[in-house]
C-alpha positions, 0 to 999 in steps of 0.5 A, spaced: 927 322 117 930 322 124 937 326 121 932 332 119 928 332 125 932 338 129 932 342 123 924 341 122 923 342 130 927 349 129 925 351 123 917 350 125 919 354 132 923 360 128 917 360 123 912 361 128 915 367 133 918 371 127 911 370 123 908 373 129 911 379 129 907 381 123 901 377 123 898 381 127 899 387 123 893 386 118 889 384 124 889 391 128 883 394 125 879 388 126 882 388 134 880 396 135 873 395 132 872 388 137 875 392 143 874 399 141 881 400 142 886 406 142 891 407 137 896 407 144 893 400 145 894 398 138 901 400 138 902 395 145 899 389 141 905 390 137 910 392 141 908 388 148 911 382 144 917 385 141 919 388 147 919 381 150 922 378 145 928 383 145 929 384 152 929 377 153 933 374 148 940 375 151 939 372 158 935 366 155 941 364 151 945 364 157 940 360 161 940 355 155 947 354 155 947 353 163 941 348 163 940 345 156 938 348 149 933 342 148 930 344 155 930 351 154 927 350 147 921 345 149 919 351 154 919 356 149 914 352 145 910 350 151 909 358 153 908 360 146 903 355 145 899 357 152 900 364 150 897 363 143 891 360 146 890 366 152 891 371 146 886 367 142 880 367 148 883 375 151 877 378 153 879 386 152 885 389 149 889 389 156 889 382 156 891 381 149 897 385 151 899 382 157 898 375 153 902 378 147 908 379 152 908 372 155 908 370 147 914 374 147 917 370 153 916 364 149 919 367 143 925 369 146 927 362 149 926 359 142 929 364 138 936 364 143 937 357 142 936 356 134 942 358 132 946 353 138 941 347 136 943 347 129 950 348 130 951 342 135 947 337 131 950 338 124 956 338 121 959 339 115 955 339 108 949 337 112 950 344 116 950 348 110 944 345 108 941 346 115 942 353 115 940 354 108 934 351 109 933 355 116 935 362 112 929 361 107 924 360 113 926 366 116 925 370 109 919 366 108 916 368 115 917 375 113 912 374 107 907 370 110 905 373 116 901 379 113 898 375 108 896 369 113 893 374 117 889 377 112 886 370 110 885 368 117 882 375 119 878 376 113 875 369 113 875 366 120 876 372 124 882 375 128 882 370 133 884 365 129 891 368 128 893 365 135 889 359 134 893 357 129 899 356 132 897 351 136 898 345 131 904 348 129 907 348 136 905 341 137 909 339 131 915 343 133 914 339 140 913 332 138 919 334 133 924 336 138 922 330 143 923 325 138 929 327 134 933 333 139 939 331 142 940 335 149 946 339 149 949 345 153 955 350 154 962 346 156 963 352 162 955 353 162 952 360 162 949 364 168 943 368 168 945 375 168 939 377 173 941 385 173 943 386 165 936 382 164 931 386 169 935 393 167 935 392 160 928 391 160 925 397 164 930 401 160 927 399 153 920 398 156 920 405 159 922 409 153 917 405 149 912 407 154 914 414 154 914 414 146 907 411 146 904 416 152 907 422 148 904 420 142 897 420 145 898 425 151 903 430 148 911 431 149 910 435 156 905 430 159 908 428 166 907 421 165 911 421 158 917 425 162 917 420 168 918 414 163 923 417 159 927 419 166 926 411 168 928 410 162 935 414 162 936 411 169 935 403 168 940 404 162 945 407 166 944 402 171 945 396 165 951 399 163 954 399 170 950 392 171 955 389 164 961 393 167 961 390 173 959 383 171 964 377 170 958 373 166 955 379 162 949 377 157 952 383 153 960 384 153 960 392 152 968 391 150 965 388 143 962 396 141 969 398 142 970 396 135 967 401 131 965 397 125 961 392 130 957 399 133 956 401 127 952 395 124 948 394 131 946 401 130 944 399 123 940 393 125 936 397 129 935 402 124 933 398 119 927 395 123 924 401 124 925 405 117 923 399 113 918 396 117 916 400 123 911 404 119 907 398 116 901 398 121 899 405 120 899 403 112 894 397 114 890 401 118 890 407 112 888 401 107 882 398 111 879 404 115 880 409 110 880 406 103 876 400 105 880 394 103 879 388 106 884 384 110 887 380 105 888 386 100 891 390 105 896 385 106 897 384 099 898 391 097 902 393 104 907 387 105 907 382 099 911 387 094 916 388 100 917 381 102 917 379 094 923 383 092 926 382 098 926 374 097 928 375 089 934 379 091 936 373 096 934 368 091 938 371 085 943 375 088 944 372 096 950 369 093 954 374 090 952 379 095 956 375 100 962 376 097 961 384 096 964 388 103 958 389 107 960 397 108 957 397 101 951 393 101 948 394 107 950 402 106 947 402 099 941 397 101 939 403 106 940 408 101 935 404 097 930 403 103 930 411 104 929 411 096 923 407 097 921 410 103 920 417 100 916 414 093 911 412 098 910 419 102 907 422 096 900 420 098 893 424 098 886 424 099 885 421 092 890 416 092 889 408 092 893 402 095 897 401 088 900 407 090 904 404 095 907 398 090 913 402 087 916 404 093 914 398 097 919 394 092 924 399 092 924 398 100 924 390 099 930 390 094 934 394 100 931 389 105 934 384 101 941 387 101 941 389 108 939 383 112 943 377 110 949 381 109 948 384 117 949 377 120 956 375 117 958 382 117 957 383 125 960 376 126 965 377 122 967 383 127 968 379 133 972 373 135 970 366 134 968 365 141 964 371 142 959 369 136 953 367 140 953 373 144 954 377 138 948 374 134 944 375 140 946 382 140 944 383 133 937 380 134 936 383 140 937 390 137 932 388 130 926 386 135 928 393 139 928 397 133 922 395 131 918 396 137 921 403 138 919 405 131 913 403 131 912 407 137 915 413 135 912 413 128 906 412 132 907 419 135 909 422 128 903 419 125 898 421 131 900 429 131 899 429 123 893 426 122 890 430 127 892 436 124 891 434 117 888 429 113 890 421 114 895 421 109 898 427 111 900 423 117 902 417 113 906 422 109 910 425 115 912 418 118 915 415 111 919 422 111 922 421 117 923 413 116 927 415 110 931 420 113 933 414 119 935 410 113 939 415 109 942 417 116 944 409 117 946 408 110 951 414 110 954 412 117 955 404 115 958 407 108 963 412 113 965 408 119 963 400 117 970 399 114 972 391 116 979 390 120 980 383 123 978 383 131 983 380 135 981 374 139 979 375 146 984 373 152 983 366 154 982 365 162 988 362 165 986 357 169 
């Protein structure tokens, strides 16, 4: 048992932080009813967590390399547990959003260390087993989030979607203390304060501007000011990374067209496949009258089940296919699935979503496993940790921005027409995003062996 304690600890933490990206989705109508929250508030309940997770991943990885991965992982578990308790007792929507951001901080500390902990703990056959189990946990978390959220919300109340994290955090901490050895990078890491701050401001301002524009209009002074801040912060981030001796993101990696294309594909995949799910859930519950469990079953299970089936029966074969084809064609499947769903009217029921969600799930099952190996293949081995962190960062950022963009589109069309019209417009935009991403990958993601990074002369 002691041999697998590190794997159990890492899998428990990974399961928690990934489930909490989506577990809130089916609880949004209940939260809105309790706090009389607006659409903008509901978007921030999702995006506050995803943005903190995205913004701090790379910086947390650097801190873990310097001060110890086990230590940072434990701190992340503690923050996650405390913030989950605070979310459960939040008195209003503003407090809930703030505590969700804190949850994202803990999630980033956990997520940034998972791969490194497994990598230094296991070797040979055991390493293959460990990463295989960890990959399955990633897939199960995507399926479990909406279903667990629906069950807890319907039978116990929405606050239990956060309270249930506490015993899992205790178990994760116990297995970490009992079985995980401390490890650090040989040369240590340095926390890139300017890079982290400017990236966080840029991502947060962009998301705020999109949500504000959807609520108050695209000419609103607050929205325009937020976009301006986002541009300035993004430029400052680029300048900070170019000048830093230890950047959290080596911008020279983006000189490789395949790498840049695949990172963009990761960002767009999360938006096109998952960014509209909150609005489907609201439609299923508030308009069609489904309960949280049925909303989770109709709005998430078909996609998750199809994705897991692809991984189970075709995952090994897909690793032998050039990522250009598996990722590119998978994105085209996502586009087709989004379009299949975009045929809703006032007479539609939740079952109308199922065929399209299944097709999206097939596409997701082709894209996500292939993306990870493809991105790592495009960089020198010594940059693999940074490349993996960049991939996870842009995936979470894609979800956050997708929720904000689709929220603006949804509100605009829902105000001028029926609720279903807003969903159709959102789904059509998602299809266009996936189509463009798929064509870009097919055209540009042609693999060439990367040159090794220069070794500093001592």
